N, C-alpha and C positions, 0 to 999 in steps of 0.2 A: 868200571871193568867189572866184567862177569868172571864166569868160569866156562873154558872151551869143553865139550864132550864130543867124544866119539863114540859112536854105537853101531853095532852091527847086525842086522836084521836078515836071517836065513828064511827065504819064503817056503811055506807049507807047498805040498806038490800042487802044481796046477793054479797057484795065487801069485804067481810074478808080476802080472798086470796090475792086480788089487794092490799089491804091496808098493810098486811104483807110484800109483796113484795117491796112497796114503803119504808116500814120503813128500811127495809134492805138496800135499795138503797140511802136513805137520806143522814147519815152522810158521807158514802164514796164519796157522791158528794161532800158536804159542804167541806170534808177534802181536795178533790182534786184541790177547789178553794182556800185553805187557809183561810177558815171562821172558823173552829173548831179546836181545840188543839187536840193533841194527845191522851188525856184523853178516855179510851174506852166508849163507850156509852153502855147504857142498854136498854132494851125493855121488858116489860112485859104486862100481859091480866089480866084485871079485870074480875070479875065473869060474867058480863054482855057484855062481848067480846070488850069493851074498851081496846085500847092500848096505855100503856103509856110509854111515850121516855125520856130518861134522857141523856143530853150532855152537852158539855162546849164549848160556842162559843169564840173564841179567841178575844182579845181586839179589840173593834172598828169595828166588823165584823156583826154585826146585820145590821148596816146601809148599809155597803157594799153588804149584803146578798139583801137587798131591791132595789139595782142598778144592779143587775145580771139578765140577760134575762135567764140564764140556771137554777137560783134558782126560777124565776117566773114562769118557765115552770113546776119546779117539784113541787112547791107550789099550781098549777093550777090544777094538777093531783091530789094532795091530796085533794083539795076541791071538785073534782068530786066523791071521794070516801068515804070520811069521812066528819064528824062535828066535829070542836074543840070543846071541853068542857071543862069547869073549875074542877078543881080535887076536888073541893067540891060536886059536883053533883055523885062523886063515893062513893057507901057505905063504900067502903075500907078505904076512906079518914076520916072517924069517929073513925077510930080504933086507939089506940095508937102504935099498931104494924102493920100497913097494910100488907096484905099478898096479893102476886100476883103470876100468874103462869109465870115463865121465858119464854122469846122467845130467840131463839139462832139467833144472828145477823151474 
């Protein structure tokens, strides 16, 4: 059993399509490196365009990811495409039943 994470990516202006492509690439890359479990990842879009991703790290994989040049490259591309934001910044986070638009991975 790993650890579930929820991360929110707010696209930089004009980078929405680039962010969608990165999110579709993200977990398959991590999975190829043995860093995430086989649990299906989920992605969704908030009303303000922020993309929320949910996935499960494998045991001990977070530290391993920080030592991977392939992951570092992917994370650098994310940094050029979006800003990481806390979930509490999303209006949906204040709702008892937060609703998001699904994104096909």
